[in-house]
C-alpha atoms as one frame of an Amber mdcrd trajectory, in Angstrom:
protein
  -0.036  -0.033   0.029   1.459   3.360  -1.020   1.488   6.418   1.217  -1.086
   8.054  -1.031  -3.522   5.186  -0.690  -3.073   5.226   3.045  -4.032   8.965
   3.052  -7.290   8.237   1.313  -8.070   5.308   3.622  -7.611   7.644   6.541
  -9.970  10.207   5.077 -12.588   7.422   4.526 -12.059   6.227   8.186 -12.801
   9.595   9.717 -15.676  10.547   7.272 -13.990  13.516   5.904 -15.920  15.925
   3.640 -15.683  15.594  -0.158 -13.411  18.724  -0.348 -10.745  17.143   1.712
 -10.112  14.444  -0.968  -8.651  17.086  -3.279  -5.876  18.002  -0.771  -3.500
  15.094  -1.458  -3.536  15.856  -5.190  -2.875  19.543  -4.721   0.001  18.822
  -2.287   1.585  16.434  -4.673   1.250  18.873  -7.639   2.710  21.650  -5.527
   5.798  19.508  -4.547   6.426  18.757  -8.202   5.251  15.155  -8.616   5.383
  13.651 -12.025   2.477  12.839 -14.310   2.255   9.118 -13.309   2.122   9.922
  -9.645  -0.526  12.549 -10.080  -2.525  10.171 -12.332  -2.363   7.487  -9.646
  -3.432   9.939  -6.933  -6.381  11.060  -9.162  -7.424   7.476  -9.635  -7.203
   6.766  -5.969  -9.216   9.939  -5.164 -11.970   8.943  -7.566 -12.104   5.419
  -6.186 -12.147   6.804  -2.558 -15.039   9.132  -3.467 -17.000   6.322  -4.976
 -16.564   4.273  -1.778 -17.445   7.270   0.329 -20.665   7.879  -1.636 -21.630
   4.146  -1.372 -21.049   4.302   2.430 -23.039   7.557   2.781 -25.990   5.989
   0.752 -25.963   2.792   2.905 -25.939   4.949   6.098 -28.835   7.020   4.822
 -30.923   4.052   3.841 -30.148   2.420   7.154 -31.433   5.562   8.993 -34.488
   5.678   6.818 -35.311   2.062   7.315 -34.788   2.468  11.053 -37.103   5.459
  11.161 -39.689   3.598   9.003 -39.491   0.609  11.461 -39.950   2.912  14.426
 -42.909   4.539  12.726 -44.616   1.335  11.990 -44.004   0.237  15.559 -45.517
   3.368  16.974 -48.499   3.250  14.705 -49.199  -0.375  15.730 -49.577   0.792
  19.320 -52.229   3.456  18.549 -55.976   2.590  18.703 -57.814   5.843  18.291
 -58.266   7.071  14.712 -57.499  10.747  15.454 -54.273   9.761  17.196 -53.251
   7.601  14.319 -53.845  10.321  11.694 -51.857  12.934  13.774 -49.055  10.486
  14.305 -48.921   9.810  10.515 -48.574  13.413   9.530 -46.063  14.221  12.354
 -43.893  11.313  11.300 -44.049  12.202   7.593 -42.936  15.818   8.332 -40.075
  14.535  10.533 -38.950  11.823   8.096 -38.474  14.044   5.085 -37.642  17.220
   6.989 -40.245  19.360   5.378 -41.940  22.521   6.810 -45.345  21.218   6.265
 -47.087  17.791   6.158 -50.756  16.996   5.726 -53.177  14.200   5.006 -56.442
  14.197   3.091 -59.081  11.458   3.056 -61.395  10.562   0.190 -65.118  11.209
   0.647 -66.966   8.520  -1.391 -70.386  10.227  -0.880 -69.299  13.570  -2.226
 -66.757  12.132  -4.726 -63.908  14.313  -3.593 -60.982  14.386  -1.078 -60.769
  16.754   1.882 -58.090  17.957   4.306 -58.200  15.872   7.533 -55.027  16.731
   9.449 -52.158  19.198   9.051 -48.826  19.734  10.723 -46.934  23.009  10.364
 -49.896  24.694   8.496 -50.896  28.243   9.578 -53.514  29.165   6.987 -57.167
  28.596   7.967 -58.246  28.482   4.348 -55.702  25.870   3.464 -56.747  23.610
   6.478 -60.368  23.441   5.162 -59.791  23.020   1.476 -61.563  20.280  -0.471
 -60.228  18.901  -3.819 -62.251  17.332  -6.535 -61.025  14.150  -8.162 -58.357
  15.345 -10.599 -58.128  18.789  -9.212 -54.725  20.059  -7.991 -51.796  17.734
  -7.195 -53.710  15.928  -4.389 -56.818  15.418  -6.530 -54.575  13.880  -9.272
 -52.886  11.527  -6.773 -56.283  10.498  -5.250 -57.653   9.848  -8.787 -54.677
   7.960 -10.332 -53.398   6.198  -7.242 -49.859   7.284  -8.266 -47.329   9.522
  -6.463 -46.795  13.020  -7.909 -44.093  15.529  -7.044 -43.624  19.131  -8.110
 -40.661  21.489  -7.613 -42.801  24.566  -8.203 -46.542  24.136  -7.788 -47.730
  27.283  -9.608 -45.600  26.659 -12.683 -46.504  22.920 -12.994 -49.132  22.299
 -15.755 -49.376  18.587 -15.298 -52.517  18.855 -13.132 -55.562  20.975 -13.104
 -55.348  24.284 -11.318 -58.389  25.796  -9.741 -58.877  29.232  -8.122 -59.893
  27.776  -4.732 -57.025  25.316  -4.433 -54.414  27.798  -5.767 -55.689  30.456
  -3.352 -55.351  28.020  -0.450 -51.856  26.912  -1.438 -50.797  30.589  -1.965
 -52.080  31.502   1.544 -49.879  28.759   2.985 -46.963  29.841   0.915 -46.211
  26.360  -0.409 -43.873  25.766  -3.395 -42.591  22.233  -3.541 -45.107  19.457
  -2.843 -44.834  15.647  -2.812 -48.008  13.552  -2.570 -48.403   9.825  -2.291
 -51.579   7.705  -2.212 -52.916   5.942   0.820 -54.143   2.603  -0.538 -55.865
  -0.520   0.789 -55.696  -3.116  -1.908 -56.806  -1.339  -5.101 -58.767   1.279
  -3.259 -57.327   4.777  -2.635 -58.560   6.082   0.778 -56.519   9.283   0.864
 -53.277  11.135   0.089 -50.201  11.882   2.285 -48.277  15.093   1.501 -44.932
  16.641   2.347 -44.242  20.272   1.330 -41.916  23.130   1.642 -42.322  26.871
   1.258 -39.295  27.082  -0.919 -38.153  25.374  -4.194 -36.966  21.892  -3.457
 -36.184  18.708  -5.429 -37.585  15.555  -3.878 -35.189  12.714  -4.674 -36.388
   9.284  -5.932 -35.383   7.668  -2.581 -37.521  10.312  -0.659 -40.558   9.490
  -2.855 -40.114   5.836  -2.310 -39.665   6.399   1.547 -42.937   8.411   1.855
 -44.635   5.815  -0.324 -43.473   2.978   2.080 -44.635   5.113   5.090 -48.061
   5.751   3.428 -48.471   1.955   3.019 -47.957   1.455   6.744 -50.188   4.412
   7.543 -53.062   3.006   5.372 -52.949  -0.261   7.211 -52.818   1.622  10.606
 -55.937   3.675   9.547 -57.737   0.526   8.515 -56.805  -1.163  11.838 -58.094
   1.850  13.831 -61.422   1.748  11.842 -61.793  -2.013  12.548 -61.045  -1.606
  16.210 -63.723   1.158  16.451 -66.312  -1.149  14.695 -65.246  -3.929  17.054
 -65.753  -1.704  20.088 -69.190  -0.726  18.842 -70.123  -4.393  18.277 -68.971
  -5.326  21.832 -70.982  -2.448  23.209 -74.032  -3.689  21.481 -73.531  -7.193
  22.797 -73.143  -5.791  26.290 -76.394  -3.928  26.070 -78.165  -7.024  24.797
 -76.783  -8.996  27.706 -78.010  -6.294  30.149 -81.556  -6.542  28.635 -81.580
 -10.326  29.125 -80.534  -9.951  32.812 -83.187  -7.248  33.386 -85.939  -9.432
  32.017 -84.868 -12.264  34.283 -85.328 -10.011  37.339 -88.690  -8.470  36.732
 -90.412  -9.963  39.772 -87.544  -8.949  42.024 -87.671  -5.372  40.824 -91.408
  -5.120  41.413 -90.827  -6.129  45.120 -87.895  -3.815  45.381 -89.761  -0.707
  44.030 -92.634  -1.354  46.411 -90.233  -1.364  49.335 -88.276   1.777  48.055
 -91.431   3.744  47.494 -92.761   2.967  50.940 -89.466   3.959  52.423 -89.385
   7.260  50.409 -92.874   8.266  51.700 -91.873   7.553  55.253 -88.629   9.538
  55.045 -90.337  12.454  53.361 -88.791  12.079  49.910 -89.736  14.244  46.936
 -91.041  13.739  43.478 -87.679  13.510  41.795 -86.591  10.888  44.352 -89.518
   8.683  43.292 -88.640   9.253  39.669 -84.916   8.303  40.411 -85.908   5.121
  42.291 -88.295   4.004  39.456 -85.657   4.690  36.974 -83.210   2.526  38.695
 -85.608  -0.337  39.118 -87.109  -0.262  35.586 -83.797   0.287  33.835 -85.054
   3.316  31.772 -85.218   7.094  32.495 -88.263   8.238  34.382 -89.017  12.121
  34.578 -91.784  13.982  36.141 -93.262  16.556  33.864 -95.593  19.255  34.943
 -97.439  19.717  31.627-101.057  18.665  31.601-101.526  15.926  29.035-105.021
  15.783  27.436-107.436  12.835  28.000-106.597  11.482  24.600-103.024  10.879
  25.636-103.417   9.321  29.070-106.102   7.865  31.274-106.169   8.337  34.937
-104.823   5.443  36.860-103.338   3.728  33.826-100.052   4.074  31.907-100.369
   4.461  28.143 -97.789   4.265  25.385 -96.799   7.416  23.404 -94.352   6.423
  20.657 -91.413   4.856  22.422 -92.358   6.510  25.837 -94.831   5.463  28.558
 -96.903   7.981  30.335 -98.680   7.718  33.670-100.868  10.499  34.809-100.150
  12.084  38.218-103.600  13.071  39.433-105.962  13.125  42.404-109.492  14.218
  42.899-109.971  14.978  39.229-106.943  17.416  39.204-103.991  16.515  37.040
-100.650  17.700  38.323 -98.509  16.306  35.489 -97.182  12.864  34.512 -94.351
  10.391  34.931 -92.707   9.737  31.590 -90.621   6.536  31.144 -88.102   6.768
  28.268 -85.840   4.219  26.690 -88.119   1.291  27.487 -90.423   0.832  24.519
 -91.522  -2.648  25.670 -92.839  -3.117  29.210 -94.149  -6.393  30.688 -97.259
  -6.196  32.929 -95.244  -6.124  36.119 -93.194  -3.127  35.111 -96.205  -1.347
  33.759 -97.989  -1.760  37.209 -94.757  -0.436  38.904 -94.916   2.721  36.861
 -98.604   3.252  37.663 -97.970   2.670  41.373 -95.156   5.309  41.253 -97.616
   7.812  39.699 -99.986   7.297  42.564 -97.337   7.806  45.162 -96.172  10.976
  43.367 -99.665  12.503  43.399 -99.923  11.865  47.122 -96.531  13.602  47.778
 -97.470  16.629  45.623-100.660  17.043  47.480 -98.903  16.820  50.897 -96.239
  19.355  49.878 -98.404  21.850  47.779 -99.473  24.007  50.727 -96.056  24.220
  52.299 -94.327  24.916  48.964 -96.906  27.670  47.936 -96.346  29.450  51.217
 -92.525  29.419  50.938 -92.729  30.607  47.344 -94.835  33.545  48.284 -92.542
  34.541  51.112 -89.361  34.279  48.917 -91.068  36.143  46.169 -92.243  38.938
  48.356 -88.801  39.474  49.856 -87.175  39.733  46.458 -89.935  42.016  45.176
 -89.186  44.362  48.103 -85.510  44.386  47.220 -86.318  45.309  43.667 -89.198
  47.741  44.231 -88.624  49.204  47.784 -84.899  49.048  48.534 -85.275  51.784
  51.172 -87.201  49.602  53.597 -85.863  48.813  57.056 -82.724  46.778  56.461
 -83.010  45.086  59.852 -86.450  43.684  58.953 -85.071  42.629  55.589 -82.330
  40.695  57.252 -84.705  39.057  59.702 -86.985  37.915  56.867 -84.038  36.533
  55.031 -82.697  34.682  58.027 -86.027  32.820  58.468 -85.540  31.670  54.866
 -81.979  30.497  55.614 -80.477  33.072  53.081 -76.961  34.230  53.880 -77.248
  38.052  53.895 -73.586  38.800  53.741 -72.463  36.460  50.985 -72.002  37.812
  47.369 -75.017  37.141  45.159 -75.864  37.233  41.491 -79.198  38.430  40.012
 -80.524  36.212  37.203 -83.271  36.839  34.648 -84.848  33.609  33.253 -87.407
  33.014  30.442 -88.799  30.039  28.621 -87.694  30.329  24.914 -89.245  27.926
  22.367 -87.603  27.841  18.846 -91.078  27.747  17.354 -92.651  30.374  19.692
 -95.239  32.657  18.027 -98.233  34.754  19.028-100.108  33.049  21.797-103.668
  32.560  20.638-104.783  32.212  24.306-103.130  34.948  26.435-104.462  33.293
  29.586-103.509  29.834  28.437-100.164  28.348  27.636 -98.165  31.472  28.251
 -99.604  31.842  31.778 -99.053  28.121  32.433 -95.427  28.426  31.280 -94.830
  31.302  33.578 -96.312  29.397  36.505 -94.177  26.284  35.769 -91.020  28.512
  35.416 -91.845  30.289  38.661 -92.368  27.023  40.494 -89.087  25.447  39.117
 -87.194  28.693  39.922 -88.611  28.832  43.428 -87.599  25.275  44.109 -83.962
  26.007  42.853 -83.931  29.225  45.039 -84.942  27.233  48.082 -82.367  24.560
  47.421 -79.549  27.147  47.060 -80.847  29.361  49.870 -81.690  32.226  47.448
 -84.833  34.058  46.333 -87.086  33.945  43.309 -90.057  35.849  41.954 -92.188
  36.137  38.788 -91.479  39.296  36.886 -91.628  40.844  33.363 -93.058  37.624
  31.713 -90.363  35.464  33.219 -88.633  34.878  36.571 -85.870  36.738  38.514
 -83.652  34.871  40.985 -81.138  36.062  43.538 -78.705  33.224  44.225 -75.511
  33.191  46.398 -72.156  32.610  44.822 -70.210  29.568  46.083 -66.382  29.616
  46.669 -64.610  30.278  43.421 -67.947  30.349  41.480 -68.577  33.068  38.800
 -71.759  34.739  37.693 -71.409  33.009  34.283 -71.089  29.556  35.898 -74.231
  30.113  37.962 -76.141  31.324  34.831 -75.152  28.207  32.911 -76.072  25.811
  35.855 -79.444  27.667  36.314 -80.366  27.405  32.603 -79.397  23.666  32.597
 -81.368  23.052  35.752 -84.564  24.911  34.772 -84.480  23.535  31.271 -84.087
  19.931  32.544 -86.888  20.375  35.065 -89.253  21.949  32.546 -88.120  19.968
  29.465 -88.129  23.336  27.630 -85.218  25.643  26.623 -84.803  28.161  29.391
 -82.596  31.249  28.735 -80.835  32.914  31.618 -78.905  36.202  31.803 -76.758
  36.983  34.801 -75.560  40.267  36.332 -72.125  40.917  37.753 -71.692  39.801
  41.377 -73.524  41.912  44.000 -71.687  42.033  47.307 -74.042  41.643  50.417
 -77.213  42.619  48.679 -79.235  42.972  51.964 -76.618  45.453  53.138 -76.859
  47.346  49.850 -80.443  46.713  48.603 -80.254  49.713  46.216 -77.814  47.534
  43.977 -80.304  44.774  43.347 -82.514  46.595  40.882 -79.688  47.889  38.560
 -78.212  44.277  38.687 -81.602  42.931  37.557 -81.609  45.383  34.577 -78.105
  44.109  33.613 -79.315  40.493  33.792 -82.355  41.333  31.483 -80.082  43.015
  28.967 -77.790  39.890  28.869 -80.995  37.720  28.533 -82.140  39.810  25.609
 -78.686  39.670  23.997 -78.676  35.801  24.189 -82.113  35.763  22.421 -80.918
  38.082  19.651 -77.824  35.950  19.149 -80.099  32.887  18.819 -78.641  31.275
  21.893 -81.938  30.243  23.449 -81.688  27.677  26.198 -78.222  28.937  27.363
 -77.068  30.861  30.427 -74.449  33.623  30.358 -73.074  36.712  31.984 -71.715
  39.760  30.237 -68.178  38.364  30.471 -69.291  35.452  28.293 -70.523  37.590
  25.420 -67.062  39.071  24.513 -67.114  42.618  23.131 -70.935  42.508  23.369
 -70.571  42.107  27.111 -68.806  45.541  27.287 -71.941  47.155  25.959 -74.333
  45.214  28.193 -72.487  45.429  31.610 -72.890  48.336  33.914 -69.131  48.576
  34.160 -66.998  48.747  31.108 -64.216  46.294  31.941 -62.087  46.893  28.865
 -58.897  45.693  30.484 -60.553  42.510  31.509 -61.886  41.953  27.943 -58.378
  42.396  26.503 -56.850  40.152  29.107 -59.299  37.400  28.470 -58.961  37.570
  24.740 -55.285  38.135  23.949 -53.768  38.326  27.467 -51.627  35.196  26.957
 -49.984  36.714  23.785 -49.369  40.090  25.440 -47.742  38.284  28.439 -45.616
  36.171  26.110 -44.327  39.289  24.199 -43.462  40.916  27.500 -41.565  37.837
  28.856 -39.672  36.937  25.599 -39.394  40.427  23.901 -41.210  38.929  20.858
 -43.595  40.757  18.510 -46.572  38.359  18.322 -49.182  41.074  18.963 -48.004
  43.111  15.960 -47.812  40.000  13.896 -51.444  39.282  14.701 -52.512  42.760
  13.740 -50.620  42.568  10.435 -51.982  39.031   9.739 -55.620  40.177  10.106
 -55.013  43.375   8.166 -53.678  41.287   5.227 -56.734  39.063   5.030 -55.081
  36.276   7.092 -52.470  35.635   4.350 -48.960  34.707   5.552 -47.571  35.622
   2.246 -48.927  39.203   2.479 -48.098  39.429   6.142 -44.394  38.903   5.648
 -44.418  41.869   3.209 -46.011  44.135   5.824 -43.523  42.973   8.525 -40.518
  42.799   6.223 -39.703  39.322   7.457 -39.466  35.839   5.856 -42.573  33.896
   5.372 -41.194  31.144   7.503 -40.788  33.629  10.372 -44.535  34.566   9.931
 -45.453  30.915   9.906 -43.549  30.193  13.122 -45.060  33.179  14.825 -48.675
  32.217  13.751 -47.986  28.741  14.922 -46.917  30.043  18.382 -49.987  32.209
  18.511 -52.215  29.103  17.830 -50.589  27.272  20.792 -51.255  30.318  23.057
 -54.794  31.130  22.068 -56.082  27.677  21.036 -56.668  26.054  17.535 -59.889
  27.901  16.860 -58.525  31.409  17.109 -58.941  32.068  13.394 -62.591  31.100
  13.428 -64.895  34.022  12.356 -66.392  34.619  15.875 -63.057  34.508  17.803
 -61.275  36.427  15.003 -63.759  39.297  15.381 -63.169  39.548  19.154 -59.341
  39.227  18.756 -59.341  42.061  16.317 -61.386  44.253  18.621 -59.037  43.408
  21.572 -56.031  44.258  19.383 -57.610  47.689  18.701 -58.416  48.299  22.345
 -54.890  47.266  23.357 -53.375  49.612  20.829 -55.537  52.504  22.031 -54.655
  51.879  25.644 -50.924  51.815  24.804 -51.373  55.104  22.915 -53.193  56.742
  25.930 -50.457  55.481  28.297 -47.647  56.975  26.039
């Protein structure tokens, strides 16, 4: 072995860069070596470079195969379809080292393919794009079941360009795109993509690697779907087994319900306790409804079928109080049917026994709240004494709530003294029961109900509003809309604050109805910028903090410029490509900033409703900074 050959072996052993292989030839030429020696060195150099290239190729293929094996192993351990899809896209981006990766699935009903999961994408339009078969690079892959690659998307005429797809790709700033089909047998179920925001040549080995990964991914998707179908089938089998066990214990349940109803009456239980006990025994859902079913629907003393439900009248002495409704049990045997009828009889007896006491307490609670609203200048000592007898905490912070039944199909009431009056009475009854349970007050007012409820530790007015809407809506089986005021500290110590708080709650209630959010509960703080207009206090700083506070705090901590980036992003029509021109930065910088904003504000920050609030918060924040300066 010559000295020169040993030099090249040493370069190969330490993995030197290709440029280092020219050095021995240059040194020999500088020292005056002859033509034969130089030719030998050149031949040795070329041979060493070929060996180096072969070693590099093998190392690269070994790394790719290792990554592919790890990916297949990870996918085999996933069971949820969403987890599988996210893992596929993340691995594809990592394997090829691209800026963006995404996956589309075919929709056999609509005959197109739609974006399902993205990784590294920042454009809302791009994330929601749909491609017809043959449209765009992805549509062509989905149609032909063959991989396609383009170094420059907008200059490539091999596939059909459409305005919608080109606009979405332009907003994302993509240039080089590689797409491979996800196939199961001969069926294409989707397309896996890797893309960069700069010109790039995808090598043949990279195309083959992504294709191999797509094959594993398709099998993983199919496995996840099969597992979901298996879980559903097992759940169906379990339900069938439960039904068999329930039928075998009909007689035991009849005896059990008799004992439990007797115990409830002796313990002073309520109507909903009876419904819960019968629900547990019969295996369905039993609810007490206060509506008055007509004679055509139910017969006194007997349960009748209404579609898939069973209805048993709750009545006594010719007066109907409502009905027990059994759901989720379309078929009842005679023993279970008699059990439901017996529960209706017990319910009517309980209602008769508690009617007088309940009416008296409702009247007292309503009168106290009416005095707080209409005559706040009354003797506060007397107000406190009356509240104490009702077990109301006079010093705790409270919230005033305005509630009203809202039906989607509500129209002019043909009988002013009929259904509307009955609805108000039912709402007042349910609200009074809730107020008594929470040691608050309730009264009928302005076609609805007003409540004064205490706030629990750490509880907000918005939470109380949502809980109240859910509770009253469930009790009445009607959508009940609830508006809440800001917290009122010690209302009996400051009774003059109750009436303004009620007006704020009513404004919030009307806002929910105008926003078509019937059946919900909310306070001004839930309504975003609309809450600024409804509340008695204009908490602008609180609105800005709730909306973009995390981004502002991040800029202050890190010295970044995310707030200005958001403002420029919205001003440019949410286009990263135009945003980078406004900020004089690279499009990758804009993409990284928008991705960071998404992690701070949540994935839905670009949705129309949130985007509107964020833009207003940005304006208010800018104005407050200008005032401070």
